C-alpha positions as CSV (number, residue, x, y, z in Angstrom):
1,M,-45.5,8.8,14.2
2,N,-48.2,10.6,12.3
3,Q,-51.3,11.4,14.8
4,A,-53.1,13.6,12.1
5,H,-56.6,12.1,13.5
6,A,-55.6,12.0,17.2
7,G,-58.7,12.3,19.3
8,R,-61.0,12.0,16.3
9,C,-63.7,9.5,15.9
10,Y,-65.3,8.1,12.6
11,I,-67.9,5.8,11.3
12,V,-66.5,3.3,8.4
13,T,-68.8,1.2,6.6
14,G,-67.9,-1.7,4.4
15,G,-65.1,-1.7,7.2
16,S,-64.2,-5.3,7.6
17,R,-62.1,-5.8,4.5
18,G,-61.1,-4.1,1.3
19,L,-60.9,-0.2,1.2
20,G,-62.9,0.3,4.2
21,Y,-60.7,-2.0,6.3
22,A,-57.5,-0.4,4.8
23,T,-58.9,3.1,5.6
24,A,-59.8,2.2,9.1
25,Q,-56.4,0.8,9.7
26,V,-54.6,4.2,8.6
27,L,-57.0,6.0,10.8
28,V,-56.6,4.0,14.0
29,N,-52.7,4.1,13.5
30,E,-53.0,7.9,13.2
31,G,-54.8,8.2,16.4
32,A,-58.4,7.8,15.6
33,R,-61.1,5.6,16.9
34,V,-63.5,4.0,14.7
35,L,-66.7,2.2,14.3
36,L,-66.8,-0.4,11.7
37,V,-70.0,-1.5,9.9
38,A,-70.2,-4.7,7.8
39,R,-72.6,-7.2,7.0
40,D,-70.4,-10.4,7.7
41,A,-70.3,-10.8,11.6
42,D,-67.4,-13.1,11.9
43,R,-65.2,-11.1,9.4
44,L,-66.4,-7.9,11.5
45,E,-65.4,-9.4,14.4
46,S,-61.8,-10.3,13.2
47,S,-61.2,-6.7,11.8
48,V,-62.3,-5.3,15.1
49,T,-60.0,-7.4,16.8
50,A,-57.3,-6.8,14.6
51,L,-57.5,-3.2,14.9
52,G,-57.4,-3.1,18.7
53,A,-58.7,-1.0,21.3
54,G,-59.4,1.9,18.8
55,A,-62.1,-0.1,17.1
56,I,-65.6,-1.2,17.7
57,G,-68.0,-3.0,15.3
58,V,-71.9,-3.0,14.6
59,Q,-73.1,-5.6,12.2
60,G,-75.6,-4.3,9.5
61,D,-76.6,-3.4,5.9
62,L,-77.1,0.1,4.8
63,A,-80.3,-0.9,3.0
64,D,-82.0,-1.1,6.7
65,P,-83.6,2.1,7.1
66,Q,-82.8,1.8,10.9
67,L,-79.0,1.1,10.6
68,A,-77.9,4.8,10.0
69,G,-79.6,6.2,13.4
70,V,-78.4,3.1,15.2
71,I,-74.6,3.5,14.2
72,V,-74.4,7.2,14.7
73,A,-75.9,6.8,18.2
74,K,-73.6,4.1,19.0
75,A,-70.6,6.3,17.9
76,I,-71.5,9.1,20.1
77,A,-72.4,7.0,23.1
78,E,-69.1,5.1,22.7
79,F,-66.8,7.9,21.8
80,G,-68.5,11.1,23.0
81,R,-68.0,12.7,19.5
82,L,-68.1,12.0,15.8
83,D,-65.7,13.7,13.5
84,G,-67.0,12.0,10.0
85,A,-67.6,9.0,8.2
86,F,-66.2,7.0,5.4
87,V,-69.0,5.4,3.3
88,S,-68.5,2.6,1.1
89,V,-70.9,0.0,0.0
90,G,-70.5,-3.2,-1.8
91,G,-70.2,-3.0,-5.7
92,P,-73.7,-4.0,-7.5
93,A,-73.8,-7.1,-9.6
94,P,-72.4,-6.9,-13.3
95,G,-74.8,-6.7,-16.2
96,S,-75.7,-4.6,-19.2
97,V,-78.4,-2.0,-19.7
98,L,-80.8,-4.6,-21.3
99,S,-80.2,-7.6,-19.2
100,T,-80.7,-5.9,-15.7
101,S,-84.0,-6.6,-14.2
102,D,-86.3,-4.0,-12.1
103,D,-85.4,-5.9,-9.0
104,A,-81.7,-5.6,-9.3
105,W,-81.9,-2.0,-10.1
106,R,-84.3,-1.5,-6.8
107,L,-82.0,-3.5,-4.7
108,A,-78.8,-1.5,-5.7
109,F,-80.5,2.0,-5.5
110,E,-81.9,1.0,-1.8
111,S,-78.4,0.0,-0.6
112,I,-75.8,2.0,-2.8
113,F,-77.8,5.3,-3.2
114,V,-80.6,5.8,-0.8
115,G,-78.7,3.8,2.1
116,A,-75.3,6.1,1.7
117,L,-77.7,9.1,1.6
118,R,-79.4,8.1,4.8
119,L,-76.3,7.6,6.7
120,V,-74.9,11.0,5.5
121,R,-78.0,12.8,6.6
122,E,-77.8,11.2,10.1
123,V,-74.0,12.0,10.1
124,C,-74.1,15.5,9.2
125,G,-76.8,16.1,12.0
126,S,-74.0,15.4,14.6
127,L,-70.8,16.8,13.0
128,E,-69.3,20.2,14.3
129,P,-66.9,22.2,12.2
130,G,-64.1,20.4,11.1
131,G,-66.1,17.3,10.3
132,A,-65.7,15.3,6.9
133,I,-67.4,12.7,5.0
134,G,-65.8,10.7,2.4
135,L,-68.0,8.6,0.0
136,V,-66.3,5.8,-2.1
137,L,-67.7,5.9,-5.7
138,S,-66.1,4.3,-8.7
139,S,-64.7,5.6,-11.7
140,S,-67.9,4.9,-13.2
141,A,-68.8,8.3,-11.7
142,K,-67.1,10.0,-14.7
143,E,-66.6,7.1,-17.4
144,V,-68.6,4.1,-18.2
145,L,-67.4,0.8,-16.9
146,P,-68.1,-2.0,-19.4
147,G,-70.4,-4.7,-17.9
148,L,-71.2,-2.8,-14.9
149,T,-74.3,-0.8,-15.8
150,I,-75.7,-0.4,-12.3
151,S,-72.6,1.2,-11.1
152,N,-72.6,3.4,-14.4
153,G,-76.1,4.6,-13.6
154,L,-76.0,5.0,-9.7
155,R,-72.3,6.5,-9.2
156,P,-72.6,9.7,-11.2
157,G,-75.8,10.7,-9.5
158,L,-73.9,10.3,-6.1
159,A,-71.2,12.1,-7.6
160,M,-73.3,15.1,-8.1
161,L,-74.9,15.0,-4.7
162,I,-71.4,15.3,-3.1
163,K,-71.3,18.7,-4.7
164,D,-74.7,19.6,-4.0
165,L,-74.1,18.7,-0.2
166,A,-70.8,20.2,0.1
167,D,-72.5,23.6,-0.9
168,E,-75.2,22.8,1.8
169,V,-72.9,21.9,4.8
170,G,-69.8,24.0,3.9
171,P,-71.0,27.1,5.8
172,R,-70.9,24.8,8.8
173,G,-67.3,23.9,8.3
174,I,-68.4,20.3,7.1
175,R,-66.4,18.9,4.1
176,V,-67.7,16.2,1.7
177,I,-65.4,14.3,-0.8
178,G,-65.7,11.4,-3.3
179,L,-63.3,9.1,-3.6
180,L,-62.9,7.3,-7.1
181,P,-60.9,4.0,-6.6
182,G,-59.5,2.4,-9.9
183,R,-58.1,-1.0,-10.1
184,I,-57.3,-1.5,-6.5
185,A,-56.6,-5.3,-5.7
186,T,-59.4,-6.1,-3.3
187,D,-61.5,-9.2,-3.3
188,R,-64.2,-7.3,-5.5
189,I,-61.7,-6.6,-8.3
190,A,-60.5,-10.3,-8.2
191,E,-64.1,-11.4,-8.8
192,I,-64.6,-9.0,-11.6
193,D,-61.5,-10.0,-13.2
194,A,-62.1,-13.7,-12.7
195,A,-65.5,-13.3,-14.5
196,A,-64.0,-11.4,-17.3
197,G,-61.8,-14.4,-18.0
198,L,-58.3,-15.1,-18.7
199,D,-55.7,-12.4,-18.7
200,S,-58.3,-9.7,-17.6
201,R,-55.9,-8.3,-14.9
202,Q,-53.0,-8.0,-17.4
203,R,-55.2,-6.3,-20.0
204,S,-56.4,-3.8,-17.2
205,Q,-52.9,-3.2,-16.2
206,D,-51.6,-2.5,-19.4
207,R,-54.3,0.6,-19.7
208,I,-52.9,2.0,-16.3
209,P,-50.1,4.3,-16.7
210,L,-48.5,3.0,-13.7
211,R,-48.9,-0.5,-15.2
212,R,-50.1,-2.1,-12.0
213,Y,-53.1,-2.4,-9.7
214,G,-53.1,-0.2,-6.7
215,S,-52.9,-1.8,-2.9
216,P,-55.8,-1.1,-0.4
217,D,-53.1,0.6,1.8
218,E,-52.3,3.0,-1.0
219,F,-56.2,3.9,-1.2
220,G,-56.4,4.1,2.6
221,V,-53.6,6.6,3.0
222,V,-55.1,9.1,0.6
223,A,-58.8,8.4,2.0
224,A,-57.6,9.2,5.6
225,F,-55.6,12.2,4.4
226,M,-59.0,13.4,2.8
227,L,-60.5,13.2,6.1
228,S,-58.1,15.0,8.1
229,E,-57.9,18.3,9.1
230,Q,-54.7,18.5,7.1
231,A,-57.1,18.7,4.1
232,S,-59.4,21.3,5.6
233,Y,-59.7,23.4,2.4
234,V,-60.7,20.5,0.0
235,T,-64.5,19.9,-0.5
236,G,-67.0,19.2,-3.1
237,C,-64.6,17.4,-5.4
238,L,-64.1,13.8,-6.6
239,I,-60.4,12.3,-6.1
240,P,-59.3,9.5,-8.6
241,I,-57.1,7.0,-6.8
242,D,-56.2,4.9,-9.8
243,G,-52.7,5.2,-11.2
244,G,-53.9,7.6,-13.8
245,L,-56.4,5.0,-15.5
246,L,-59.5,7.7,-15.6
247,R,-59.4,9.4,-19.0
248,T,-61.6,12.2,-18.2
249,P,-60.3,15.3,-16.5
């Protein structure tokens, strides 16, 4: 059995389902302990139970300014150490440049941008050499996604900060990686397909060189590897997990 994360401890946000849960599952299976963070208390409890003794949970929203400090303190109190974090937040509502309101921008910015950075700052303050942080972005960090204006606006900024932060914490032996999921078969993608109408999934699959959607498990394996010490010389970069969909280098 692969024990690449034996003895290591992580915070996983968005951890009750989708990409976060899939990554947490691989981490636990490879010997790690995880603190899951999610907004839905019932779903969070079910996910923690399914992961077993290697997991604990804290309900919360990254838009809450107090949450980052609370969950980092909780992880250290429960595990005695912290080796990294997988930072994923819910995708913003669809919309166009002209139809998206100021309030929608402010809400998304607080959660997706400021909330993620707030947690990263707290985590970096507690990491030792060998620590790693993975931030889930989107292919919108490199290529415009039609109808997802907020994502197109915020993700590229976070992508640049990943490189900036990698420069800052690299001398301390800490790594920072951006993960760019494409069409992974999560509830979020199902909602986007449903909103786009008939045959949306088929049209999307026709644009993917592998001609299929990825599974959350396929994403989780890559994300967990990037957090492990097996990827110890990889930092400050964006890793597409998209079946070849992204058309930029």
